[in-house]
C-alpha positions, 0 to 999 in steps of 0.5 A: 500500499503506497503513501498518498503524497497529496495527504502528506502535502496537505499535512505540510501545508497545514502545519505551515499555517499553524506555525504562521498563527503561532508566530503572529499570536505567540501564546496560541503555541500553548493551545492544543488546537491552533487551526480549525479542522475546516479548510478550503481548497481552490485550484492555486491555494488552500485556506485555513482558519484559526480555532475560533474557540481560542481567545486571541486576547487581542480583538481587532485584526487577529479575530478575523484572520485566515491563512492562505497557502499557495501550492508553492508554499507562499503564505498570506495572512487574509481576512476571514469571511467565515461568517458569510459563506458567499463572500468567503467563497468569492474571496477564496477564488479571488486568492487563488487567482491572485496567486496564479497571476503572481506565480506564488 
């Protein structure tokens, strides 16, 4: 039985997103779950969301952030539009297109 490379790649990308959040909000490193289980995938990127049960203690910027990771491993901190599914899906496609246009 072979190892599924797509699952390994997803695990690596997920870890990158987690490390990004921990780097921005250091006390999140103490959290048992930094990222939400849910993620989105588009042609050129994945979108990961912080665990909303974690209080950022910061308010403002960190409260509504997500992380986009390109197929080449480029990270971007982005707005989290999880409260509006239509805007979220539109933003996912916008980020995917942006990444493709810039070769990230």
